mmCIF file of the C-alpha atoms, coordinates in Angstrom:
data_MODEL
# 
_entry.id   MODEL 
# 
loop_
_atom_site.group_PDB 
_atom_site.id 
_atom_site.type_symbol 
_atom_site.label_atom_id 
_atom_site.label_alt_id 
_atom_site.label_comp_id 
_atom_site.label_asym_id 
_atom_site.label_entity_id 
_atom_site.label_seq_id 
_atom_site.pdbx_PDB_ins_code 
_atom_site.Cartn_x 
_atom_site.Cartn_y 
_atom_site.Cartn_z 
_atom_site.occupancy 
_atom_site.B_iso_or_equiv 
_atom_site.pdbx_formal_charge 
_atom_site.auth_seq_id 
_atom_site.auth_comp_id 
_atom_site.auth_asym_id 
_atom_site.auth_atom_id 
_atom_site.pdbx_PDB_model_num 
ATOM 1   C CA . MET A 1 1   ? -8.798  9.626  -2.353  1.00 0.00 ? 1   MET A CA 1 
ATOM 2   C CA . THR A 1 2   ? -7.013  8.917  -5.593  1.00 0.00 ? 2   THR A CA 1 
ATOM 3   C CA . ASN A 1 3   ? -3.429  9.040  -6.326  1.00 0.00 ? 3   ASN A CA 1 
ATOM 4   C CA . ASP A 1 4   ? -3.064  11.624 -9.204  1.00 0.00 ? 4   ASP A CA 1 
ATOM 5   C CA . ARG A 1 5   ? 0.935   11.957 -9.402  1.00 0.00 ? 5   ARG A CA 1 
ATOM 6   C CA . LYS A 1 6   ? 0.281   10.089 -12.666 1.00 0.00 ? 6   LYS A CA 1 
ATOM 7   C CA . HIS A 1 7   ? -2.231  12.606 -13.802 1.00 0.00 ? 7   HIS A CA 1 
ATOM 8   C CA . THR A 1 8   ? -1.219  15.270 -16.401 1.00 0.00 ? 8   THR A CA 1 
ATOM 9   C CA . ALA A 1 9   ? -2.006  18.697 -15.530 1.00 0.00 ? 9   ALA A CA 1 
ATOM 10  C CA . ASN A 1 10  ? -4.179  20.787 -17.290 1.00 0.00 ? 10  ASN A CA 1 
ATOM 11  C CA . VAL A 1 11  ? -3.129  24.177 -16.974 1.00 0.00 ? 11  VAL A CA 1 
ATOM 12  C CA . ARG A 1 12  ? -3.895  26.678 -19.289 1.00 0.00 ? 12  ARG A CA 1 
ATOM 13  C CA . SER A 1 13  ? -1.517  29.712 -19.890 1.00 0.00 ? 13  SER A CA 1 
ATOM 14  C CA . LEU A 1 14  ? -3.097  32.407 -21.722 1.00 0.00 ? 14  LEU A CA 1 
ATOM 15  C CA . ALA A 1 15  ? -2.408  35.771 -23.411 1.00 0.00 ? 15  ALA A CA 1 
ATOM 16  C CA . ILE A 1 16  ? -5.366  38.039 -22.334 1.00 0.00 ? 16  ILE A CA 1 
ATOM 17  C CA . ARG A 1 17  ? -4.973  40.105 -25.740 1.00 0.00 ? 17  ARG A CA 1 
ATOM 18  C CA . ALA A 1 18  ? -4.991  37.206 -27.714 1.00 0.00 ? 18  ALA A CA 1 
ATOM 19  C CA . LEU A 1 19  ? -7.917  35.454 -26.225 1.00 0.00 ? 19  LEU A CA 1 
ATOM 20  C CA . VAL A 1 20  ? -11.419 36.206 -27.405 1.00 0.00 ? 20  VAL A CA 1 
ATOM 21  C CA . SER A 1 21  ? -14.541 33.817 -27.033 1.00 0.00 ? 21  SER A CA 1 
ATOM 22  C CA . PRO A 1 22  ? -15.761 33.047 -30.464 1.00 0.00 ? 22  PRO A CA 1 
ATOM 23  C CA . HIS A 1 23  ? -18.924 31.943 -27.994 1.00 0.00 ? 23  HIS A CA 1 
ATOM 24  C CA . VAL A 1 24  ? -19.974 35.636 -26.048 1.00 0.00 ? 24  VAL A CA 1 
ATOM 25  C CA . GLY A 1 25  ? -17.455 38.211 -28.873 1.00 0.00 ? 25  GLY A CA 1 
ATOM 26  C CA . VAL A 1 26  ? -15.801 39.706 -25.668 1.00 0.00 ? 26  VAL A CA 1 
ATOM 27  C CA . ALA A 1 27  ? -12.039 39.875 -25.231 1.00 0.00 ? 27  ALA A CA 1 
ATOM 28  C CA . PRO A 1 28  ? -10.668 39.339 -21.932 1.00 0.00 ? 28  PRO A CA 1 
ATOM 29  C CA . SER A 1 29  ? -9.375  42.981 -21.948 1.00 0.00 ? 29  SER A CA 1 
ATOM 30  C CA . ASP A 1 30  ? -12.510 44.200 -22.754 1.00 0.00 ? 30  ASP A CA 1 
ATOM 31  C CA . LEU A 1 31  ? -14.582 42.399 -19.718 1.00 0.00 ? 31  LEU A CA 1 
ATOM 32  C CA . VAL A 1 32  ? -16.378 44.224 -17.004 1.00 0.00 ? 32  VAL A CA 1 
ATOM 33  C CA . LEU A 1 33  ? -16.934 42.667 -13.876 1.00 0.00 ? 33  LEU A CA 1 
ATOM 34  C CA . ASP A 1 34  ? -20.039 43.509 -11.747 1.00 0.00 ? 34  ASP A CA 1 
ATOM 35  C CA . SER A 1 35  ? -19.028 42.859 -8.127  1.00 0.00 ? 35  SER A CA 1 
ATOM 36  C CA . LEU A 1 36  ? -22.217 42.086 -5.946  1.00 0.00 ? 36  LEU A CA 1 
ATOM 37  C CA . ARG A 1 37  ? -21.202 44.255 -3.219  1.00 0.00 ? 37  ARG A CA 1 
ATOM 38  C CA . GLY A 1 38  ? -20.126 46.996 -5.547  1.00 0.00 ? 38  GLY A CA 1 
ATOM 39  C CA . ASP A 1 39  ? -20.097 48.602 -8.988  1.00 0.00 ? 39  ASP A CA 1 
ATOM 40  C CA . GLY A 1 40  ? -18.730 47.143 -11.900 1.00 0.00 ? 40  GLY A CA 1 
ATOM 41  C CA . TYR A 1 41  ? -14.716 47.800 -13.500 1.00 0.00 ? 41  TYR A CA 1 
ATOM 42  C CA . PRO A 1 42  ? -12.984 46.507 -16.817 1.00 0.00 ? 42  PRO A CA 1 
ATOM 43  C CA . LEU A 1 43  ? -11.363 43.736 -16.084 1.00 0.00 ? 43  LEU A CA 1 
ATOM 44  C CA . ARG A 1 44  ? -8.144  45.857 -16.393 1.00 0.00 ? 44  ARG A CA 1 
ATOM 45  C CA . ASP A 1 45  ? -8.919  47.955 -13.312 1.00 0.00 ? 45  ASP A CA 1 
ATOM 46  C CA . TRP A 1 46  ? -9.573  45.223 -11.284 1.00 0.00 ? 46  TRP A CA 1 
ATOM 47  C CA . LEU A 1 47  ? -5.725  44.405 -11.324 1.00 0.00 ? 47  LEU A CA 1 
ATOM 48  C CA . THR A 1 48  ? -4.032  47.749 -11.495 1.00 0.00 ? 48  THR A CA 1 
ATOM 49  C CA . SER A 1 49  ? -2.763  46.793 -8.106  1.00 0.00 ? 49  SER A CA 1 
ATOM 50  C CA . TYR A 1 50  ? -2.814  43.661 -7.805  1.00 0.00 ? 50  TYR A CA 1 
ATOM 51  C CA . PRO A 1 51  ? -3.394  40.417 -9.685  1.00 0.00 ? 51  PRO A CA 1 
ATOM 52  C CA . LEU A 1 52  ? -6.855  38.053 -9.190  1.00 0.00 ? 52  LEU A CA 1 
ATOM 53  C CA . LEU A 1 53  ? -7.953  34.658 -8.516  1.00 0.00 ? 53  LEU A CA 1 
ATOM 54  C CA . LEU A 1 54  ? -10.784 33.193 -9.239  1.00 0.00 ? 54  LEU A CA 1 
ATOM 55  C CA . VAL A 1 55  ? -12.873 30.009 -7.724  1.00 0.00 ? 55  VAL A CA 1 
ATOM 56  C CA . ALA A 1 56  ? -15.086 29.657 -10.836 1.00 0.00 ? 56  ALA A CA 1 
ATOM 57  C CA . ILE A 1 57  ? -19.089 27.950 -9.976  1.00 0.00 ? 57  ILE A CA 1 
ATOM 58  C CA . ASP A 1 58  ? -21.844 27.046 -11.021 1.00 0.00 ? 58  ASP A CA 1 
ATOM 59  C CA . PRO A 1 59  ? -24.583 27.082 -8.448  1.00 0.00 ? 59  PRO A CA 1 
ATOM 60  C CA . TYR A 1 60  ? -26.846 25.265 -10.094 1.00 0.00 ? 60  TYR A CA 1 
ATOM 61  C CA . THR A 1 61  ? -24.962 21.788 -9.843  1.00 0.00 ? 61  THR A CA 1 
ATOM 62  C CA . HIS A 1 62  ? -23.840 19.542 -7.852  1.00 0.00 ? 62  HIS A CA 1 
ATOM 63  C CA . GLU A 1 63  ? -20.014 19.359 -9.423  1.00 0.00 ? 63  GLU A CA 1 
ATOM 64  C CA . SER A 1 64  ? -19.507 23.308 -8.086  1.00 0.00 ? 64  SER A CA 1 
ATOM 65  C CA . ALA A 1 65  ? -20.978 21.581 -4.514  1.00 0.00 ? 65  ALA A CA 1 
ATOM 66  C CA . TRP A 1 66  ? -18.402 19.416 -4.156  1.00 0.00 ? 66  TRP A CA 1 
ATOM 67  C CA . ILE A 1 67  ? -15.749 21.948 -4.442  1.00 0.00 ? 67  ILE A CA 1 
ATOM 68  C CA . LEU A 1 68  ? -16.839 25.158 -1.825  1.00 0.00 ? 68  LEU A CA 1 
ATOM 69  C CA . GLU A 1 69  ? -14.648 23.899 1.121   1.00 0.00 ? 69  GLU A CA 1 
ATOM 70  C CA . THR A 1 70  ? -11.737 23.744 -1.113  1.00 0.00 ? 70  THR A CA 1 
ATOM 71  C CA . GLY A 1 71  ? -12.680 26.721 -3.183  1.00 0.00 ? 71  GLY A CA 1 
ATOM 72  C CA . ARG A 1 72  ? -12.516 28.593 0.419   1.00 0.00 ? 72  ARG A CA 1 
ATOM 73  C CA . ARG A 1 73  ? -9.835  27.214 2.216   1.00 0.00 ? 73  ARG A CA 1 
ATOM 74  C CA . LEU A 1 74  ? -7.897  28.611 -1.490  1.00 0.00 ? 74  LEU A CA 1 
ATOM 75  C CA . LEU A 1 75  ? -9.233  31.554 -0.911  1.00 0.00 ? 75  LEU A CA 1 
ATOM 76  C CA . ASP A 1 76  ? -9.009  32.592 2.559   1.00 0.00 ? 76  ASP A CA 1 
ATOM 77  C CA . HIS A 1 77  ? -5.262  30.929 2.320   1.00 0.00 ? 77  HIS A CA 1 
ATOM 78  C CA . TYR A 1 78  ? -4.428  33.509 0.063   1.00 0.00 ? 78  TYR A CA 1 
ATOM 79  C CA . LYS A 1 79  ? -7.116  36.552 1.292   1.00 0.00 ? 79  LYS A CA 1 
ATOM 80  C CA . PRO A 1 80  ? -4.129  38.364 3.465   1.00 0.00 ? 80  PRO A CA 1 
ATOM 81  C CA . SER A 1 81  ? -1.555  37.865 0.428   1.00 0.00 ? 81  SER A CA 1 
ATOM 82  C CA . ASP A 1 82  ? -1.035  40.743 -2.446  1.00 0.00 ? 82  ASP A CA 1 
ATOM 83  C CA . ILE A 1 83  ? -3.726  39.213 -4.579  1.00 0.00 ? 83  ILE A CA 1 
ATOM 84  C CA . ARG A 1 84  ? -8.185  39.903 -5.106  1.00 0.00 ? 84  ARG A CA 1 
ATOM 85  C CA . VAL A 1 85  ? -9.596  36.425 -4.347  1.00 0.00 ? 85  VAL A CA 1 
ATOM 86  C CA . GLY A 1 86  ? -13.328 36.257 -4.923  1.00 0.00 ? 86  GLY A CA 1 
ATOM 87  C CA . TRP A 1 87  ? -15.633 33.939 -6.595  1.00 0.00 ? 87  TRP A CA 1 
ATOM 88  C CA . LEU A 1 88  ? -17.018 33.728 -9.959  1.00 0.00 ? 88  LEU A CA 1 
ATOM 89  C CA . ALA A 1 89  ? -20.501 32.345 -10.389 1.00 0.00 ? 89  ALA A CA 1 
ATOM 90  C CA . THR A 1 90  ? -22.913 31.986 -12.842 1.00 0.00 ? 90  THR A CA 1 
ATOM 91  C CA . ALA A 1 91  ? -25.975 33.214 -11.221 1.00 0.00 ? 91  ALA A CA 1 
ATOM 92  C CA . ASP A 1 92  ? -27.792 36.093 -10.855 1.00 0.00 ? 92  ASP A CA 1 
ATOM 93  C CA . GLU A 1 93  ? -26.990 38.231 -7.273  1.00 0.00 ? 93  GLU A CA 1 
ATOM 94  C CA . GLU A 1 94  ? -29.915 36.379 -5.698  1.00 0.00 ? 94  GLU A CA 1 
ATOM 95  C CA . GLY A 1 95  ? -28.517 32.976 -6.828  1.00 0.00 ? 95  GLY A CA 1 
ATOM 96  C CA . CYS A 1 96  ? -24.807 33.520 -5.561  1.00 0.00 ? 96  CYS A CA 1 
ATOM 97  C CA . GLU A 1 97  ? -25.677 34.642 -1.549  1.00 0.00 ? 97  GLU A CA 1 
ATOM 98  C CA . GLN A 1 98  ? -28.433 31.637 -1.426  1.00 0.00 ? 98  GLN A CA 1 
ATOM 99  C CA . PHE A 1 99  ? -25.390 29.650 -2.870  1.00 0.00 ? 99  PHE A CA 1 
ATOM 100 C CA . LEU A 1 100 ? -22.539 30.682 -1.305  1.00 0.00 ? 100 LEU A CA 1 
ATOM 101 C CA . GLY A 1 101 ? -24.562 32.158 2.098   1.00 0.00 ? 101 GLY A CA 1 
ATOM 102 C CA . PRO A 1 102 ? -21.959 34.000 4.320   1.00 0.00 ? 102 PRO A CA 1 
ATOM 103 C CA . TRP A 1 103 ? -18.784 33.410 1.575   1.00 0.00 ? 103 TRP A CA 1 
ATOM 104 C CA . ALA A 1 104 ? -20.989 36.058 -0.769  1.00 0.00 ? 104 ALA A CA 1 
ATOM 105 C CA . ASP A 1 105 ? -19.793 39.055 1.692   1.00 0.00 ? 105 ASP A CA 1 
ATOM 106 C CA . GLN A 1 106 ? -16.399 38.086 2.845   1.00 0.00 ? 106 GLN A CA 1 
ATOM 107 C CA . TYR A 1 107 ? -14.666 37.326 -0.749  1.00 0.00 ? 107 TYR A CA 1 
ATOM 108 C CA . LEU A 1 108 ? -15.307 39.423 -4.380  1.00 0.00 ? 108 LEU A CA 1 
ATOM 109 C CA . THR A 1 109 ? -17.731 37.935 -5.698  1.00 0.00 ? 109 THR A CA 1 
ATOM 110 C CA . PHE A 1 110 ? -18.969 38.484 -9.309  1.00 0.00 ? 110 PHE A CA 1 
ATOM 111 C CA . PRO A 1 111 ? -22.310 37.072 -10.679 1.00 0.00 ? 111 PRO A CA 1 
ATOM 112 C CA . ASP A 1 112 ? -21.951 36.130 -14.258 1.00 0.00 ? 112 ASP A CA 1 
ATOM 113 C CA . PRO A 1 113 ? -25.453 34.815 -15.207 1.00 0.00 ? 113 PRO A CA 1 
ATOM 114 C CA . GLU A 1 114 ? -25.403 34.858 -18.651 1.00 0.00 ? 114 GLU A CA 1 
ATOM 115 C CA . ARG A 1 115 ? -21.889 32.911 -18.958 1.00 0.00 ? 115 ARG A CA 1 
ATOM 116 C CA . THR A 1 116 ? -19.894 36.034 -20.282 1.00 0.00 ? 116 THR A CA 1 
ATOM 117 C CA . ALA A 1 117 ? -17.215 36.125 -18.123 1.00 0.00 ? 117 ALA A CA 1 
ATOM 118 C CA . VAL A 1 118 ? -16.123 32.541 -17.350 1.00 0.00 ? 118 VAL A CA 1 
ATOM 119 C CA . GLN A 1 119 ? -16.206 31.774 -21.177 1.00 0.00 ? 119 GLN A CA 1 
ATOM 120 C CA . ALA A 1 120 ? -14.322 34.969 -22.179 1.00 0.00 ? 120 ALA A CA 1 
ATOM 121 C CA . LEU A 1 121 ? -11.754 34.129 -19.165 1.00 0.00 ? 121 LEU A CA 1 
ATOM 122 C CA . GLY A 1 122 ? -11.312 30.614 -21.195 1.00 0.00 ? 122 GLY A CA 1 
ATOM 123 C CA . LEU A 1 123 ? -13.331 28.515 -19.142 1.00 0.00 ? 123 LEU A CA 1 
ATOM 124 C CA . THR A 1 124 ? -14.701 25.223 -20.606 1.00 0.00 ? 124 THR A CA 1 
ATOM 125 C CA . ARG A 1 125 ? -15.696 23.550 -17.512 1.00 0.00 ? 125 ARG A CA 1 
ATOM 126 C CA . LEU A 1 126 ? -17.235 24.399 -13.798 1.00 0.00 ? 126 LEU A CA 1 
ATOM 127 C CA . PRO A 1 127 ? -15.659 24.323 -11.010 1.00 0.00 ? 127 PRO A CA 1 
ATOM 128 C CA . GLY A 1 128 ? -12.534 25.622 -12.257 1.00 0.00 ? 128 GLY A CA 1 
ATOM 129 C CA . LEU A 1 129 ? -9.734  28.186 -11.375 1.00 0.00 ? 129 LEU A CA 1 
ATOM 130 C CA . ILE A 1 130 ? -8.150  31.232 -13.180 1.00 0.00 ? 130 ILE A CA 1 
ATOM 131 C CA . HIS A 1 131 ? -5.523  33.488 -12.196 1.00 0.00 ? 131 HIS A CA 1 
ATOM 132 C CA . VAL A 1 132 ? -5.283  36.717 -13.790 1.00 0.00 ? 132 VAL A CA 1 
ATOM 133 C CA . ARG A 1 133 ? -2.233  37.895 -13.737 1.00 0.00 ? 133 ARG A CA 1 
ATOM 134 C CA . SER A 1 134 ? -1.381  41.440 -13.925 1.00 0.00 ? 134 SER A CA 1 
ATOM 135 C CA . ASP A 1 135 ? 0.419   40.984 -16.949 1.00 0.00 ? 135 ASP A CA 1 
ATOM 136 C CA . GLY A 1 136 ? -2.228  39.926 -19.078 1.00 0.00 ? 136 GLY A CA 1 
ATOM 137 C CA . HIS A 1 137 ? -1.923  36.592 -18.131 1.00 0.00 ? 137 HIS A CA 1 
ATOM 138 C CA . LEU A 1 138 ? -3.889  34.043 -17.908 1.00 0.00 ? 138 LEU A CA 1 
ATOM 139 C CA . ASP A 1 139 ? -3.739  30.441 -15.902 1.00 0.00 ? 139 ASP A CA 1 
ATOM 140 C CA . VAL A 1 140 ? -7.069  28.357 -16.777 1.00 0.00 ? 140 VAL A CA 1 
ATOM 141 C CA . VAL A 1 141 ? -8.133  24.371 -14.804 1.00 0.00 ? 141 VAL A CA 1 
ATOM 142 C CA . ASP A 1 142 ? -11.130 23.240 -16.260 1.00 0.00 ? 142 ASP A CA 1 
ATOM 143 C CA . GLY A 1 143 ? -12.921 20.966 -13.695 1.00 0.00 ? 143 GLY A CA 1 
ATOM 144 C CA . TRP A 1 144 ? -11.501 19.659 -9.836  1.00 0.00 ? 144 TRP A CA 1 
ATOM 145 C CA . ASP A 1 145 ? -8.113  18.787 -11.304 1.00 0.00 ? 145 ASP A CA 1 
ATOM 146 C CA . PRO A 1 146 ? -5.923  18.612 -8.042  1.00 0.00 ? 146 PRO A CA 1 
ATOM 147 C CA . THR A 1 147 ? -2.603  18.672 -9.823  1.00 0.00 ? 147 THR A CA 1 
ATOM 148 C CA . GLY A 1 148 ? -3.175  21.767 -11.812 1.00 0.00 ? 148 GLY A CA 1 
ATOM 149 C CA . TRP A 1 149 ? -5.024  23.307 -9.183  1.00 0.00 ? 149 TRP A CA 1 
ATOM 150 C CA . ARG A 1 150 ? -1.755  23.088 -6.952  1.00 0.00 ? 150 ARG A CA 1 
ATOM 151 C CA . GLU A 1 151 ? 0.010   24.067 -10.226 1.00 0.00 ? 151 GLU A CA 1 
ATOM 152 C CA . VAL A 1 152 ? -1.510  27.509 -10.222 1.00 0.00 ? 152 VAL A CA 1 
ATOM 153 C CA . SER A 1 153 ? -1.144  27.551 -6.333  1.00 0.00 ? 153 SER A CA 1 
ATOM 154 C CA . THR A 1 154 ? 2.705   26.552 -6.587  1.00 0.00 ? 154 THR A CA 1 
ATOM 155 C CA . MET A 1 155 ? 3.752   29.412 -9.320  1.00 0.00 ? 155 MET A CA 1 
ATOM 156 C CA . LEU A 1 156 ? 1.032   31.845 -7.403  1.00 0.00 ? 156 LEU A CA 1 
ATOM 157 C CA . SER A 1 157 ? 3.076   31.322 -3.920  1.00 0.00 ? 157 SER A CA 1 
ATOM 158 C CA . LYS A 1 158 ? 6.219   31.512 -5.478  1.00 0.00 ? 158 LYS A CA 1 
ATOM 159 C CA . ILE A 1 159 ? 5.325   34.987 -7.405  1.00 0.00 ? 159 ILE A CA 1 
ATOM 160 C CA . LEU A 1 160 ? 3.851   36.490 -4.241  1.00 0.00 ? 160 LEU A CA 1 
ATOM 161 C CA . ALA A 1 161 ? 6.297   35.002 -1.618  1.00 0.00 ? 161 ALA A CA 1 
ATOM 162 C CA . TRP A 1 162 ? 3.543   33.043 -0.076  1.00 0.00 ? 162 TRP A CA 1 
ATOM 163 C CA . SER A 1 163 ? 3.393   29.732 1.822   1.00 0.00 ? 163 SER A CA 1 
ATOM 164 C CA . ARG A 1 164 ? 1.687   27.253 -0.165  1.00 0.00 ? 164 ARG A CA 1 
ATOM 165 C CA . PRO A 1 165 ? -1.655  25.622 0.508   1.00 0.00 ? 165 PRO A CA 1 
ATOM 166 C CA . MET A 1 166 ? -2.128  21.831 0.567   1.00 0.00 ? 166 MET A CA 1 
ATOM 167 C CA . ILE A 1 167 ? -3.525  20.450 -2.611  1.00 0.00 ? 167 ILE A CA 1 
ATOM 168 C CA . PRO A 1 168 ? -5.809  18.654 -2.809  1.00 0.00 ? 168 PRO A CA 1 
ATOM 169 C CA . GLN A 1 169 ? -6.161  17.704 1.586   1.00 0.00 ? 169 GLN A CA 1 
ATOM 170 C CA . PRO A 1 170 ? -7.727  14.806 2.938   1.00 0.00 ? 170 PRO A CA 1 
ATOM 171 C CA . GLY A 1 171 ? -11.496 15.475 2.743   1.00 0.00 ? 171 GLY A CA 1 
ATOM 172 C CA . ASP A 1 172 ? -11.384 17.054 -0.708  1.00 0.00 ? 172 ASP A CA 1 
ATOM 173 C CA . PRO A 1 173 ? -13.190 15.491 -3.505  1.00 0.00 ? 173 PRO A CA 1 
ATOM 174 C CA . THR A 1 174 ? -11.763 12.912 -6.220  1.00 0.00 ? 174 THR A CA 1 
ATOM 175 C CA . PRO A 1 175 ? -10.622 14.872 -9.127  1.00 0.00 ? 175 PRO A CA 1 
ATOM 176 C CA . TYR A 1 176 ? -13.624 15.107 -11.382 1.00 0.00 ? 176 TYR A CA 1 
ATOM 177 C CA . GLU A 1 177 ? -13.755 17.201 -15.219 1.00 0.00 ? 177 GLU A CA 1 
ATOM 178 C CA . GLY A 1 178 ? -17.047 19.753 -13.953 1.00 0.00 ? 178 GLY A CA 1 
ATOM 179 C CA . THR A 1 179 ? -20.279 20.068 -16.467 1.00 0.00 ? 179 THR A CA 1 
ATOM 180 C CA . ALA A 1 180 ? -19.924 21.943 -19.833 1.00 0.00 ? 180 ALA A CA 1 
ATOM 181 C CA . ILE A 1 181 ? -20.381 25.935 -19.635 1.00 0.00 ? 181 ILE A CA 1 
ATOM 182 C CA . SER A 1 182 ? -22.034 25.408 -22.760 1.00 0.00 ? 182 SER A CA 1 
ATOM 183 C CA . ASP A 1 183 ? -24.691 23.058 -20.906 1.00 0.00 ? 183 ASP A CA 1 
ATOM 184 C CA . GLY A 1 184 ? -26.013 25.498 -18.197 1.00 0.00 ? 184 GLY A CA 1 
# 
């Protein structure tokens, strides 16, 4: 495992109202997220009761496969708290189910085959981590950046009055930037 203390985290905090992706022409406030097991709702409706924590993955890359266990562990950690947790996968429903297996049923899973959501939410590389706050701000980390993921989880744990998960944990991959969203 590498010593990531010298590494500067790549956490970007963005205001939803100010973020409009030139690639998709959709503002996050207008974004509709379709759940694998239910109806689609505008992003603001997903946030009415709880903020949202999403592990964004591309099921067709090794880089996203390498982070699945780490992502599942993070989602498990926060699932009992006052936050919605889930996967945002750049695949259709069948691709999500094949890649995630039973985890597609255990967590909210949002198929995003056109990459509209990942781009509208400000990601440039996958895998990634997105915290959508109820106040209309995003915390975004591109790639597997343990320092960035730890910063987001530390801030999130303070907000939720919840314990902090250990990131990275022995057995987690070394940091890597992931694949560019535009490559898909």
